[in-house]
gemmi code that builds the backbone of each chain (N, CA, C; Angstrom):
import gemmi

chains = {
    "A": [
        ("MET", (29.987, 75.070, -135.289), (31.402, 74.952, -135.654), (32.222, 76.151, -135.200)),
        ("SER", (31.569, 77.352, -135.169), (32.335, 78.542, -134.814), (32.750, 78.497, -133.335)),
        ("ILE", (31.897, 77.873, -132.498), (32.253, 77.731, -131.084), (33.480, 76.822, -130.973)),
        ("GLN", (33.458, 75.756, -131.750), (34.574, 74.804, -131.738), (35.866, 75.482, -132.183)),
        ("LEU", (35.760, 76.265, -133.262), (36.937, 76.932, -133.801), (37.504, 77.929, -132.796)),
        ("SER", (36.598, 78.689, -132.162), (37.089, 79.684, -131.204), (37.701, 78.988, -129.980)),
        ("LEU", (37.149, 77.830, -129.598), (37.707, 77.079, -128.475), (39.107, 76.568, -128.821)),
        ("ILE", (39.255, 76.045, -130.035), (40.564, 75.526, -130.454), (41.591, 76.659, -130.532)),
        ("ASN", (41.154, 77.789, -131.081), (42.070, 78.934, -131.157), (42.480, 79.415, -129.769)),
        ("ARG", (41.492, 79.422, -128.856), (41.775, 79.833, -127.471), (42.770, 78.854, -126.844)),
        ("TYR", (42.573, 77.569, -127.106), (43.465, 76.547, -126.554), (44.889, 76.767, -127.075)),
        ("LYS", (44.996, 77.045, -128.386), (46.327, 77.248, -128.985), (47.031, 78.456, -128.382)),
        ("ARG", (46.207, 79.496, -128.083), (46.791, 80.692, -127.452), (47.253, 80.365, -126.035)),
        ("PHE", (46.437, 79.575, -125.347), (46.701, 79.197, -123.962), (47.940, 78.315, -123.854)),
        ("PHE", (47.976, 77.291, -124.692), (49.073, 76.313, -124.629), (49.721, 76.181, -126.005)),
        ("PRO", (50.468, 77.191, -126.429), (51.035, 77.144, -127.785), (52.031, 76.004, -127.989)),
        ("GLN", (52.600, 75.510, -126.886), (53.629, 74.463, -127.025), (53.043, 73.052, -127.059)),
        ("ASP", (51.779, 72.909, -126.735), (51.199, 71.564, -126.600), (51.180, 70.802, -127.924)),
        ("THR", (51.705, 69.574, -127.884), (51.629, 68.707, -129.069), (50.320, 67.925, -128.978)),
        ("PHE", (49.957, 67.224, -130.078), (48.730, 66.422, -130.055), (48.812, 65.367, -128.951)),
        ("LYS", (50.029, 64.870, -128.720), (50.231, 63.838, -127.696), (49.894, 64.413, -126.309)),
        ("ILE", (50.403, 65.638, -126.052), (50.153, 66.267, -124.743), (48.671, 66.583, -124.583)),
        ("ILE", (48.061, 67.110, -125.651), (46.627, 67.438, -125.586), (45.827, 66.175, -125.275)),
        ("SER", (46.223, 65.094, -125.928), (45.530, 63.824, -125.718), (45.648, 63.388, -124.261)),
        ("LYS", (46.838, 63.536, -123.709), (47.086, 63.143, -122.319), (46.249, 63.995, -121.366)),
        ("LYS", (46.216, 65.308, -121.644), (45.498, 66.230, -120.751), (43.990, 66.014, -120.815)),
        ("THR", (43.479, 65.802, -122.036), (42.025, 65.761, -122.211), (41.458, 64.339, -122.188)),
        ("LYS", (42.358, 63.369, -122.253), (41.977, 61.946, -122.338), (41.183, 61.662, -123.620)),
        ("ILE", (41.432, 62.458, -124.646), (40.857, 62.180, -125.973), (41.965, 61.490, -126.773)),
        ("GLN", (41.597, 60.456, -127.531), (42.613, 59.730, -128.304), (43.416, 60.668, -129.206)),
        ("GLN", (44.724, 60.352, -129.326), (45.607, 61.250, -130.072), (45.170, 61.446, -131.538)),
        ("THR", (44.746, 60.368, -132.183), (44.305, 60.496, -133.588), (43.047, 61.347, -133.675)),
        ("ARG", (42.213, 61.235, -132.643), (40.970, 62.023, -132.593), (41.319, 63.515, -132.386)),
        ("VAL", (42.299, 63.764, -131.507), (42.744, 65.155, -131.279), (43.225, 65.750, -132.600)),
        ("PHE", (44.016, 64.937, -133.331), (44.539, 65.400, -134.618), (43.384, 65.790, -135.549)),
        ("ARG", (42.367, 64.914, -135.585), (41.236, 65.172, -136.482), (40.472, 66.431, -136.054)),
        ("ILE", (40.254, 66.556, -134.726), (39.515, 67.733, -134.210), (40.249, 69.026, -134.569)),
        ("PHE", (41.590, 69.001, -134.337), (42.360, 70.209, -134.598), (42.506, 70.476, -136.103)),
        ("ASN", (42.098, 69.500, -136.909), (42.119, 69.728, -138.360), (40.721, 69.871, -138.941)),
        ("GLY", (39.762, 70.185, -138.077), (38.445, 70.564, -138.574), (37.312, 69.581, -138.355)),
        ("ALA", (37.613, 68.361, -137.851), (36.513, 67.404, -137.625), (35.598, 67.919, -136.508)),
        ("GLU", (34.300, 67.638, -136.641), (33.343, 68.186, -135.674), (33.525, 67.519, -134.301)),
        ("MET", (33.428, 68.348, -133.243), (33.655, 67.845, -131.881), (32.379, 67.329, -131.244)),
        ("LYS", (32.555, 66.328, -130.353), (31.416, 65.919, -129.532), (31.381, 66.871, -128.335)),
        ("ILE", (30.179, 66.946, -127.688), (30.052, 67.814, -126.502), (31.076, 67.421, -125.431)),
        ("SER", (31.267, 66.107, -125.238), (32.186, 65.645, -124.184), (33.622, 66.099, -124.479)),
        ("GLU", (33.990, 66.136, -125.766), (35.340, 66.570, -126.136), (35.506, 68.074, -125.916)),
        ("LEU", (34.438, 68.780, -126.241), (34.442, 70.231, -126.023), (34.611, 70.539, -124.531)),
        ("GLU", (33.861, 69.770, -123.719), (33.942, 69.968, -122.267), (35.338, 69.640, -121.736)),
        ("ALA", (35.953, 68.586, -122.313), (37.286, 68.187, -121.856), (38.303, 69.295, -122.109)),
        ("LEU", (38.222, 69.895, -123.286), (39.140, 71.004, -123.600), (38.888, 72.193, -122.687)),
        ("GLU", (37.608, 72.516, -122.493), (37.225, 73.636, -121.604), (37.770, 73.410, -120.200)),
        ("GLU", (37.640, 72.148, -119.737), (38.060, 71.811, -118.381), (39.563, 72.022, -118.192)),
        ("VAL", (40.340, 71.606, -119.207), (41.797, 71.767, -119.129), (42.149, 73.256, -119.003)),
        ("MET", (41.461, 74.069, -119.807), (41.764, 75.506, -119.775), (41.306, 76.139, -118.471)),
        ("SER", (40.154, 75.724, -118.001), (39.627, 76.316, -116.776), (40.495, 75.932, -115.576)),
        ("ALA", (41.000, 74.668, -115.563), (41.886, 74.248, -114.466), (43.146, 75.095, -114.472)),
        ("SER", (43.688, 75.311, -115.671), (44.902, 76.110, -115.781), (44.624, 77.567, -115.379)),
        ("ASP", (43.444, 78.046, -115.760), (43.005, 79.392, -115.379), (43.022, 79.550, -113.870)),
        ("ASN", (42.413, 78.545, -113.200), (42.307, 78.611, -111.742), (43.671, 78.640, -111.081)),
        ("ILE", (44.599, 77.810, -111.614), (45.948, 77.786, -111.025), (46.595, 79.158, -111.173)),
        ("LYS", (46.466, 79.737, -112.374), (47.087, 81.045, -112.617), (46.485, 82.117, -111.711)),
        ("ILE", (45.151, 82.085, -111.583), (44.481, 83.089, -110.748), (44.907, 82.917, -109.294)),
        ("GLN", (44.954, 81.674, -108.843), (45.353, 81.414, -107.460), (46.789, 81.878, -107.220)),
        ("GLU", (47.661, 81.578, -108.191), (49.064, 82.022, -108.070), (49.135, 83.534, -107.993)),
        ("PHE", (48.311, 84.191, -108.813), (48.291, 85.651, -108.846), (47.830, 86.205, -107.495)),
        ("ILE", (46.765, 85.590, -106.943), (46.248, 86.059, -105.643), (47.296, 85.847, -104.549)),
        ("ASN", (47.947, 84.684, -104.570), (48.972, 84.406, -103.548), (50.137, 85.388, -103.643)),
        ("LEU", (50.553, 85.659, -104.893), (51.656, 86.593, -105.095), (51.250, 87.998, -104.634)),
        ("SER", (50.010, 88.385, -104.924), (49.522, 89.704, -104.500), (49.565, 89.820, -102.982)),
        ("LYS", (49.164, 88.743, -102.305), (49.180, 88.763, -100.833), (50.605, 88.935, -100.320)),
        ("LYS", (51.546, 88.194, -100.934), (52.952, 88.304, -100.522), (53.457, 89.724, -100.748)),
        ("CYS", (53.070, 90.297, -101.905), (53.492, 91.674, -102.219), (52.946, 92.625, -101.164)),
        ("THR", (51.668, 92.464, -100.823), (51.033, 93.360, -99.855), (51.778, 93.356, -98.526)),
        ("SER", (52.254, 92.186, -98.113), (52.911, 92.176, -96.811), (54.408, 92.451, -96.874)),
        ("ASN", (55.002, 92.437, -98.064), (56.460, 92.616, -98.129), (56.942, 93.899, -98.807)),
        ("LEU", (56.168, 94.417, -99.742), (56.662, 95.581, -100.488), (56.247, 96.899, -99.822)),
        ("SER", (56.991, 97.951, -100.138), (56.693, 99.259, -99.547), (55.371, 99.817, -100.098)),
        ("GLU", (54.823, 100.767, -99.361), (53.546, 101.367, -99.775), (53.674, 102.041, -101.149)),
        ("ARG", (54.852, 102.620, -101.378), (55.079, 103.304, -102.659), (55.016, 102.331, -103.838)),
        ("VAL", (55.685, 101.202, -103.665), (55.687, 100.206, -104.745), (54.281, 99.639, -104.935)),
        ("LEU", (53.587, 99.424, -103.806), (52.222, 98.896, -103.904), (51.314, 99.882, -104.625)),
        ("ASN", (51.522, 101.162, -104.334), (50.741, 102.205, -105.021), (50.978, 102.168, -106.522)),
        ("ASP", (52.256, 101.996, -106.896), (52.606, 101.915, -108.323), (51.883, 100.742, -108.978)),
        ("LEU", (51.964, 99.588, -108.310), (51.325, 98.386, -108.862), (49.823, 98.587, -108.988)),
        ("TYR", (49.266, 99.199, -107.945), (47.819, 99.446, -107.912), (47.409, 100.353, -109.086)),
        ("THR", (48.155, 101.453, -109.249), (47.824, 102.389, -110.332), (48.006, 101.724, -111.691)),
        ("GLN", (49.080, 100.925, -111.799), (49.353, 100.233, -113.055), (48.200, 99.286, -113.407)),
        ("MET", (47.723, 98.566, -112.425), (46.616, 97.631, -112.661), (45.347, 98.380, -113.037)),
        ("ARG", (45.117, 99.504, -112.342), (43.915, 100.307, -112.662), (43.969, 100.818, -114.098)),
        ("LEU", (45.164, 101.283, -114.508), (45.294, 101.817, -115.867), (45.118, 100.719, -116.918)),
        ("LEU", (45.691, 99.553, -116.646), (45.545, 98.436, -117.594), (44.085, 98.029, -117.726)),
        ("LEU", (43.419, 97.989, -116.575), (42.012, 97.594, -116.568), (41.151, 98.621, -117.298)),
        ("LYS", (41.458, 99.893, -117.047), (40.680, 100.958, -117.683), (40.879, 100.929, -119.202)),
        ("THR", (42.129, 100.713, -119.629), (42.389, 100.642, -121.072), (41.620, 99.473, -121.680)),
        ("LYS", (41.648, 98.342, -120.981), (40.929, 97.161, -121.470), (39.438, 97.484, -121.604)),
        ("TYR", (38.924, 98.171, -120.573), (37.499, 98.535, -120.563), (37.180, 99.461, -121.746)),
        ("LEU", (38.055, 100.446, -121.956), (37.820, 101.400, -123.051), (37.872, 100.705, -124.413)),
        ("VAL", (38.779, 99.764, -124.556), (38.944, 99.095, -125.852), (37.811, 98.110, -126.133)),
        ("THR", (37.319, 97.472, -125.073), (36.296, 96.435, -125.312), (34.866, 96.946, -125.226)),
        ("ASN", (34.675, 98.146, -124.700), (33.300, 98.648, -124.592), (32.983, 99.653, -125.686)),
    ],
    "B": [
        ("MET", (38.929, 107.843, -104.512), (39.844, 107.241, -105.480), (40.331, 108.316, -106.458)),
        ("SER", (41.652, 108.376, -106.636), (42.182, 109.437, -107.484), (41.861, 109.175, -108.962)),
        ("LEU", (41.885, 110.262, -109.715), (41.620, 110.170, -111.152), (42.772, 109.403, -111.802)),
        ("CYS", (42.423, 108.434, -112.623), (43.522, 107.711, -113.272), (43.297, 107.780, -114.773)),
        ("ILE", (44.242, 108.385, -115.449), (44.058, 108.643, -116.871), (45.023, 107.774, -117.686)),
        ("THR", (44.467, 107.077, -118.650), (45.289, 106.160, -119.435), (45.992, 106.907, -120.573)),
        ("THR", (46.988, 106.243, -121.152), (47.713, 106.833, -122.284), (46.747, 107.105, -123.438)),
        ("LEU", (45.798, 106.187, -123.601), (44.795, 106.329, -124.659), (43.955, 107.598, -124.462)),
        ("GLU", (43.524, 107.833, -123.218), (42.726, 109.033, -122.936), (43.559, 110.299, -123.138)),
        ("ARG", (44.819, 110.219, -122.693), (45.687, 111.390, -122.836), (45.901, 111.721, -124.322)),
        ("TYR", (46.035, 110.679, -125.112), (46.230, 110.825, -126.568), (45.060, 111.607, -127.169)),
        ("ILE", (43.848, 111.228, -126.759), (42.665, 111.898, -127.308), (42.507, 113.299, -126.725)),
        ("LEU", (42.813, 113.456, -125.441), (42.754, 114.798, -124.835), (43.712, 115.750, -125.554)),
        ("GLU", (44.894, 115.246, -125.876), (45.881, 116.088, -126.574), (45.387, 116.458, -127.971)),
        ("SER", (44.667, 115.528, -128.585), (44.111, 115.818, -129.909), (43.045, 116.911, -129.805)),
        ("ILE", (42.173, 116.801, -128.803), (41.124, 117.824, -128.612), (41.775, 119.170, -128.316)),
        ("ASN", (42.839, 119.127, -127.563), (43.558, 120.358, -127.210), (44.147, 121.059, -128.439)),
        ("LYS", (44.323, 120.275, -129.534), (44.834, 120.867, -130.786), (43.695, 121.332, -131.670)),
        ("LYS", (42.537, 121.543, -131.064), (41.355, 122.055, -131.781), (40.746, 121.038, -132.747)),
        ("ASN", (40.923, 119.780, -132.443), (40.170, 118.763, -133.180), (38.938, 118.495, -132.328)),
        ("ASN", (37.818, 119.029, -132.739), (36.679, 119.004, -131.833), (35.559, 118.015, -132.181)),
        ("THR", (35.445, 117.637, -133.451), (34.403, 116.659, -133.773), (35.043, 115.262, -133.801)),
        ("ILE", (34.173, 114.251, -133.739), (34.713, 112.881, -133.738), (35.529, 112.637, -135.007)),
        ("LEU", (35.047, 113.151, -136.135), (35.768, 112.921, -137.391), (37.136, 113.605, -137.397)),
        ("GLU", (37.172, 114.819, -136.815), (38.472, 115.519, -136.728), (39.431, 114.737, -135.827)),
        ("ILE", (38.881, 114.247, -134.709), (39.720, 113.478, -133.780), (40.207, 112.196, -134.463)),
        ("GLN", (39.306, 111.582, -135.222), (39.664, 110.337, -135.907), (40.763, 110.585, -136.939)),
        ("ASN", (40.602, 111.689, -137.662), (41.584, 112.045, -138.676), (42.949, 112.334, -138.047)),
        ("ASP", (42.904, 112.958, -136.870), (44.145, 113.344, -136.197), (44.816, 112.159, -135.503)),
        ("THR", (44.001, 111.268, -134.916), (44.587, 110.190, -134.110), (44.705, 108.872, -134.866)),
        ("GLN", (43.944, 108.739, -135.962), (43.931, 107.490, -136.750), (43.408, 106.302, -135.946)),
        ("LEU", (42.584, 106.599, -134.922), (41.996, 105.503, -134.143), (40.617, 105.172, -134.691)),
        ("ASP", (40.105, 104.011, -134.294), (38.781, 103.585, -134.696), (37.716, 104.484, -134.037)),
        ("ILE", (36.670, 104.830, -134.801), (35.640, 105.745, -134.288), (34.956, 105.180, -133.031)),
        ("ILE", (34.715, 103.868, -133.038), (34.027, 103.262, -131.877), (34.887, 103.437, -130.621)),
        ("LEU", (36.191, 103.235, -130.783), (37.108, 103.391, -129.650), (37.136, 104.855, -129.190)),
        ("ILE", (37.193, 105.772, -130.136), (37.207, 107.194, -129.794), (35.942, 107.539, -129.013)),
        ("ASN", (34.822, 107.023, -129.496), (33.545, 107.281, -128.837), (33.550, 106.775, -127.402)),
        ("SER", (34.092, 105.583, -127.217), (34.158, 104.998, -125.874), (35.031, 105.872, -124.954)),
        ("VAL", (36.158, 106.340, -125.475), (37.055, 107.185, -124.663), (36.383, 108.526, -124.360)),
        ("LEU", (35.726, 109.099, -125.375), (35.068, 110.399, -125.173), (33.996, 110.297, -124.086)),
        ("ASN", (33.227, 109.213, -124.122), (32.193, 109.021, -123.092), (32.815, 108.986, -121.710)),
        ("ASN", (33.943, 108.309, -121.621), (34.619, 108.212, -120.332), (35.155, 109.565, -119.858)),
        ("LEU", (35.688, 110.328, -120.820), (36.212, 111.660, -120.472), (35.076, 112.588, -120.048)),
        ("LEU", (33.911, 112.379, -120.659), (32.727, 113.180, -120.280), (32.315, 112.846, -118.838)),
        ("ILE", (32.324, 111.550, -118.530), (31.948, 111.117, -117.171), (32.930, 111.697, -116.148)),
        ("ASP", (34.217, 111.710, -116.503), (35.240, 112.252, -115.585), (35.268, 113.780, -115.579)),
        ("LYS", (34.366, 114.388, -116.366), (34.254, 115.849, -116.473), (35.563, 116.510, -116.915)),
        ("LEU", (36.279, 115.826, -117.804), (37.504, 116.418, -118.350), (37.214, 117.133, -119.665)),
        ("ILE", (36.102, 116.744, -120.300), (35.676, 117.429, -121.526), (34.179, 117.734, -121.433)),
        ("VAL", (33.739, 118.646, -122.291), (32.294, 118.905, -122.384), (31.863, 118.713, -123.840)),
        ("GLN", (30.581, 118.397, -124.003), (30.065, 118.195, -125.360), (29.068, 119.303, -125.673)),
        ("MET", (29.278, 119.968, -126.818), (28.304, 120.952, -127.286), (27.893, 120.546, -128.687)),
        ("LYS", (26.645, 120.087, -128.803), (26.153, 119.477, -130.045), (27.121, 118.352, -130.453)),
        ("ASN", (27.757, 118.475, -131.618), (28.634, 117.369, -132.022), (30.110, 117.698, -131.783)),
        ("LYS", (30.340, 118.718, -130.942), (31.733, 119.111, -130.695), (32.163, 118.805, -129.263)),
        ("TYR", (33.421, 118.440, -129.117), (33.972, 118.153, -127.793), (35.086, 119.160, -127.495)),
        ("CYS", (35.026, 119.721, -126.280), (36.075, 120.668, -125.884), (36.572, 120.296, -124.497)),
        ("LEU", (37.779, 120.761, -124.186), (38.284, 120.532, -122.834), (37.393, 121.281, -121.858)),
        ("HIS", (37.137, 120.704, -120.712), (36.294, 121.330, -119.706), (36.993, 122.593, -119.197)),
        ("GLU", (36.294, 123.727, -119.317), (36.947, 124.986, -118.924), (37.198, 125.061, -117.433)),
        ("ASN", (36.284, 124.436, -116.689), (36.417, 124.548, -115.233), (36.893, 123.248, -114.588)),
        ("ILE", (37.941, 122.707, -115.175), (38.495, 121.496, -114.536), (38.994, 121.914, -113.155)),
        ("THR", (38.568, 121.194, -112.154), (38.919, 121.587, -110.781), (40.429, 121.472, -110.579)),
        ("SER", (40.923, 122.285, -109.651), (42.371, 122.266, -109.420), (42.822, 120.881, -108.941)),
        ("ASN", (41.907, 120.183, -108.251), (42.228, 118.813, -107.816), (42.522, 117.929, -109.002)),
        ("LYS", (41.646, 118.068, -110.030), (41.803, 117.209, -111.209), (43.091, 117.557, -111.945)),
        ("ILE", (43.387, 118.880, -112.016), (44.618, 119.287, -112.706), (45.833, 118.688, -112.005)),
        ("SER", (45.817, 118.782, -110.657), (46.984, 118.236, -109.961), (47.056, 116.720, -110.114)),
        ("GLU", (45.892, 116.076, -110.218), (45.911, 114.626, -110.437), (46.435, 114.286, -111.837)),
        ("LEU", (46.066, 115.149, -112.804), (46.544, 114.908, -114.166), (48.057, 115.092, -114.263)),
        ("LYS", (48.561, 116.004, -113.388), (50.000, 116.270, -113.417), (50.747, 115.417, -112.394)),
        ("ASN", (50.008, 114.537, -111.738), (50.588, 113.703, -110.697), (51.826, 112.959, -111.214)),
        ("LYS", (52.933, 113.115, -110.476), (54.199, 112.529, -110.938), (54.156, 111.009, -110.928)),
        ("ASP", (53.479, 110.449, -109.914), (53.432, 108.983, -109.825), (52.741, 108.388, -111.042)),
        ("THR", (51.611, 109.039, -111.433), (50.883, 108.539, -112.604), (51.733, 108.729, -113.858)),
        ("ALA", (52.423, 109.881, -113.931), (53.270, 110.150, -115.100), (54.372, 109.102, -115.208)),
        ("ILE", (54.954, 108.738, -114.057), (56.035, 107.733, -114.073), (55.502, 106.411, -114.620)),
        ("ILE", (54.329, 106.027, -114.139), (53.755, 104.753, -114.595), (53.406, 104.823, -116.078)),
        ("GLU", (52.850, 105.962, -116.496), (52.491, 106.121, -117.900), (53.735, 106.036, -118.796)),
        ("LEU", (54.786, 106.755, -118.390), (56.014, 106.729, -119.192), (56.641, 105.339, -119.188)),
        ("THR", (56.572, 104.666, -118.035), (57.114, 103.308, -117.948), (56.400, 102.407, -118.943)),
        ("GLU", (55.072, 102.555, -118.995), (54.279, 101.738, -119.919), (54.673, 102.021, -121.368)),
        ("ILE", (54.849, 103.311, -121.681), (55.220, 103.694, -123.047), (56.577, 103.089, -123.421)),
        ("VAL", (57.535, 103.206, -122.504), (58.867, 102.660, -122.778), (58.773, 101.137, -122.913)),
        ("LYS", (58.012, 100.530, -121.997), (57.894, 99.068, -122.007), (57.333, 98.576, -123.347)),
        ("VAL", (56.241, 99.201, -123.773), (55.592, 98.791, -125.029), (56.572, 98.929, -126.204)),
        ("ASN", (57.294, 100.055, -126.240), (58.193, 100.298, -127.367), (59.409, 99.374, -127.355)),
        ("ILE", (59.955, 99.154, -126.156), (61.118, 98.259, -126.074), (60.706, 96.843, -126.425)),
        ("LYS", (59.535, 96.450, -125.945), (59.039, 95.102, -126.243), (58.889, 94.918, -127.759)),
        ("GLN", (58.256, 95.909, -128.389), (58.076, 95.847, -129.851), (59.424, 95.774, -130.549)),
        ("SER", (60.364, 96.586, -130.040), (61.666, 96.661, -130.669), (62.419, 95.334, -130.518)),
        ("LEU", (62.382, 94.765, -129.295), (63.106, 93.517, -129.050), (62.491, 92.343, -129.806)),
        ("LEU", (61.163, 92.386, -129.943), (60.496, 91.282, -130.650), (60.391, 91.551, -132.154)),
        ("ASN", (61.035, 92.633, -132.572), (61.027, 93.041, -133.986), (59.621, 93.167, -134.559)),
        ("GLN", (58.699, 93.656, -133.723), (57.320, 93.772, -134.193), (57.049, 95.135, -134.825)),
        ("ALA", (57.973, 96.028, -134.710), (57.736, 97.348, -135.279), (59.056, 97.926, -135.744)),
        ("ASP", (58.946, 98.885, -136.664), (60.188, 99.454, -137.158), (60.602, 100.659, -136.314)),
        ("ASN", (60.435, 100.527, -135.002), (60.914, 101.614, -134.142), (62.369, 101.333, -133.778)),
        ("SER", (62.985, 102.286, -133.136), (64.383, 102.074, -132.808), (64.619, 102.395, -131.339)),
        ("PHE", (63.909, 101.697, -130.496), (64.121, 101.870, -129.054), (65.265, 100.953, -128.643)),
        ("ASN", (66.366, 101.555, -128.335), (67.535, 100.756, -127.986), (68.104, 101.189, -126.654)),
        ("TYR", (68.885, 100.319, -126.079), (69.654, 100.721, -124.907), (70.958, 99.949, -124.899)),
        ("LYS", (71.931, 100.482, -124.233), (73.226, 99.820, -124.193), (73.836, 100.000, -122.812)),
        ("LYS", (74.424, 98.918, -122.326), (75.178, 99.012, -121.082), (76.635, 99.050, -121.501)),
        ("VAL", (77.309, 100.114, -121.196), (78.667, 100.229, -121.719), (79.524, 101.058, -120.756)),
        ("PHE", (80.800, 100.727, -120.684), (81.673, 101.546, -119.839), (82.200, 102.724, -120.658)),
        ("LEU", (82.096, 103.918, -120.103), (82.625, 105.099, -120.781), (83.610, 105.799, -119.847)),
        ("ASN", (84.775, 106.134, -120.364), (85.695, 106.908, -119.524), (85.227, 108.365, -119.492)),
        ("SER", (85.889, 109.187, -118.690), (85.358, 110.536, -118.467), (85.273, 111.356, -119.765)),
        ("ASP", (86.240, 111.152, -120.690), (86.190, 111.885, -121.963), (84.998, 111.437, -122.805)),
        ("GLU", (84.806, 110.111, -122.829), (83.683, 109.568, -123.619), (82.344, 110.014, -123.028)),
        ("LEU", (82.313, 110.082, -121.689), (81.082, 110.529, -121.020), (80.755, 111.981, -121.404)),
        ("LYS", (81.811, 112.781, -121.532), (81.615, 114.185, -121.940), (81.057, 114.249, -123.356)),
        ("ILE", (81.596, 113.380, -124.231), (81.110, 113.340, -125.629), (79.632, 112.963, -125.646)),
        ("LEU", (79.288, 111.931, -124.846), (77.890, 111.477, -124.797), (76.985, 112.616, -124.332)),
        ("LYS", (77.424, 113.333, -123.285), (76.610, 114.431, -122.752), (76.412, 115.523, -123.811)),
        ("THR", (77.467, 115.791, -124.574), (77.355, 116.798, -125.638), (76.343, 116.353, -126.694)),
        ("LEU", (76.430, 115.046, -127.056), (75.497, 114.523, -128.069), (74.062, 114.634, -127.565)),
        ("MET", (73.873, 114.317, -126.287), (72.514, 114.381, -125.740), (72.024, 115.820, -125.635)),
        ("PHE", (72.958, 116.711, -125.343), (72.586, 118.121, -125.302), (72.140, 118.586, -126.692)),
        ("SER", (72.839, 118.072, -127.734), (72.462, 118.427, -129.112), (71.054, 117.937, -129.420)),
        ("ILE", (70.759, 116.714, -129.014), (69.419, 116.168, -129.255), (68.384, 117.057, -128.564)),
        ("GLU", (68.677, 117.394, -127.305), (67.738, 118.197, -126.528), (67.512, 119.567, -127.181)),
        ("SER", (68.608, 120.190, -127.622), (68.477, 121.508, -128.262), (67.662, 121.391, -129.542)),
        ("PHE", (67.912, 120.323, -130.301), (67.191, 120.099, -131.552), (65.692, 119.935, -131.283)),
        ("LEU", (65.388, 119.173, -130.231), (63.979, 118.886, -129.943), (63.259, 120.069, -129.307)),
        ("ASN", (64.002, 120.857, -128.528), (63.360, 121.966, -127.811), (62.725, 123.000, -128.724)),
        ("VAL", (63.284, 123.149, -129.938), (62.724, 124.162, -130.840), (61.568, 123.621, -131.684)),
        ("ARG", (61.355, 122.305, -131.604), (60.226, 121.722, -132.333), (58.994, 121.756, -131.450)),
        ("THR", (57.857, 122.156, -132.026), (56.642, 122.136, -131.209), (55.756, 121.015, -131.707)),
        ("LYS", (54.895, 120.532, -130.807), (54.053, 119.405, -131.193), (52.777, 119.845, -131.901)),
        ("LYS", (52.540, 121.161, -131.915), (51.267, 121.635, -132.477), (51.248, 121.631, -134.004)),
        ("ASN", (52.431, 121.422, -134.622), (52.507, 121.565, -136.071), (51.816, 120.480, -136.873)),
        ("GLY", (51.812, 119.262, -136.370), (51.295, 118.159, -137.178), (50.277, 117.324, -136.438)),
        ("PRO", (49.745, 116.300, -137.134), (48.768, 115.434, -136.488), (49.365, 114.675, -135.292)),
        ("THR", (48.526, 114.434, -134.305), (48.985, 113.753, -133.089), (49.543, 112.367, -133.425)),
        ("SER", (48.896, 111.688, -134.401), (49.342, 110.333, -134.732), (50.750, 110.313, -135.332)),
        ("GLN", (51.195, 111.452, -135.844), (52.528, 111.505, -136.466), (53.613, 111.974, -135.503)),
        ("GLU", (53.200, 112.305, -134.267), (54.221, 112.738, -133.305), (55.149, 111.572, -132.968)),
        ("GLN", (56.385, 111.882, -132.680), (57.358, 110.851, -132.327), (57.564, 110.835, -130.817)),
        ("ILE", (57.698, 109.653, -130.272), (58.041, 109.547, -128.848), (59.541, 109.295, -128.789)),
        ("ILE", (60.235, 110.222, -128.153), (61.698, 110.135, -128.131), (62.170, 110.113, -126.681)),
        ("PHE", (62.959, 109.137, -126.352), (63.556, 109.084, -125.019), (65.062, 109.208, -125.158)),
        ("TRP", (65.665, 109.922, -124.269), (67.128, 109.946, -124.281), (67.621, 110.147, -122.856)),
        ("GLY", (68.858, 109.814, -122.631), (69.415, 109.965, -121.293), (70.275, 108.782, -120.929)),
        ("SER", (70.959, 108.912, -119.824), (71.764, 107.791, -119.352), (71.868, 107.873, -117.845)),
        ("ASN", (72.217, 106.782, -117.242), (72.374, 106.751, -115.800), (73.416, 105.694, -115.489)),
        ("SER", (74.092, 105.826, -114.359), (75.081, 104.794, -114.042), (74.359, 103.521, -113.599)),
        ("TYR", (75.025, 102.412, -113.812), (74.454, 101.112, -113.436), (74.195, 101.099, -111.932)),
        ("LEU", (75.174, 101.611, -111.172), (75.044, 101.613, -109.709), (73.817, 102.405, -109.264)),
        ("ASN", (73.653, 103.576, -109.863), (72.515, 104.424, -109.512), (71.185, 103.711, -109.777)),
        ("THR", (71.159, 103.030, -110.913), (69.937, 102.309, -111.290), (69.637, 101.210, -110.278)),
        ("VAL", (70.681, 100.435, -109.957), (70.484, 99.335, -109.001), (70.105, 99.905, -107.635)),
        ("SER", (70.738, 101.019, -107.242), (70.425, 101.638, -105.941), (68.960, 102.021, -105.869)),
        ("ASN", (68.427, 102.493, -106.990), (67.008, 102.858, -107.003), (66.115, 101.647, -106.785)),
        ("PHE", (66.529, 100.512, -107.354), (65.766, 99.278, -107.135), (65.783, 98.917, -105.656)),
        ("ILE", (66.977, 99.028, -105.057), (67.118, 98.643, -103.642), (66.267, 99.539, -102.761)),
        ("ASN", (66.271, 100.834, -103.072), (65.532, 101.785, -102.230), (64.020, 101.668, -102.362)),
        ("ASN", (63.560, 100.963, -103.388), (62.128, 100.767, -103.532), (61.605, 99.829, -102.467)),
    ],
}
model = gemmi.Model(1)
for chain_id, residues in chains.items():
    chain = gemmi.Chain(chain_id)
    for i, (resn, *xyz) in enumerate(residues, 1):
        res = gemmi.Residue()
        res.name, res.seqid = resn, gemmi.SeqId(i, " ")
        for name, pos in zip(("N", "CA", "C"), xyz):
            atom = gemmi.Atom()
            atom.name, atom.element = name, gemmi.Element(name[0])
            atom.pos, atom.b_iso = gemmi.Position(*pos), 0.0
            res.add_atom(atom)
        chain.add_residue(res)
    model.add_chain(chain)
structure = gemmi.Structure()
structure.add_model(model)
structure.setup_entities()
């Protein structure tokens, strides 16, 4: 159950605006079933996978967008600005590393 | 790759610099979680910015001049300060904290501009006589002040 709960919480963080209707459309799980799952009913493996898949697809789009934007920045922005971005990313990553390790 | 020091590391380095040498002293001074402090201290040890003697941590006496210049690097300082301002303004705008980071875009005639400069000079004089060594690091205040013309600000964006 804790895996299910953490998945649902992650989904809510990912798509805070999603209604049960939208979740149902995205995951192809019946709307009443989505309602029950989000209110504590135990999930089937296939439902868990469907939710994971929606998040992973969205993850991939975001990552791809980020990579494309980075490429555009590399070819269009000045070296100084790129250095700033680079240092900023390094600092954010280092802070994340320090906090999580 | 140049040394890159985070605000978190600087916070702890400043605490050690105030003679808080054991983890408990650092914890008391910074009010951070011990596990987090430990993680930062390990990193500072790897970067050879501090040394450990038994259970005490001190600033590395022989920090190379390269490292000092990297620590004082203006580019890193700009990014660090930008992050600090960003975090505080974000908190302030989202009403997540009782800080008072504000800004205003306003037209001031030359007399009003003189008044503003005098007020800012007063703030600066008031702050200049205060030292940070008196109290715990966690109780220090981050204060920003200053103004710039809108045109100058936009020009800086363009020149980037």
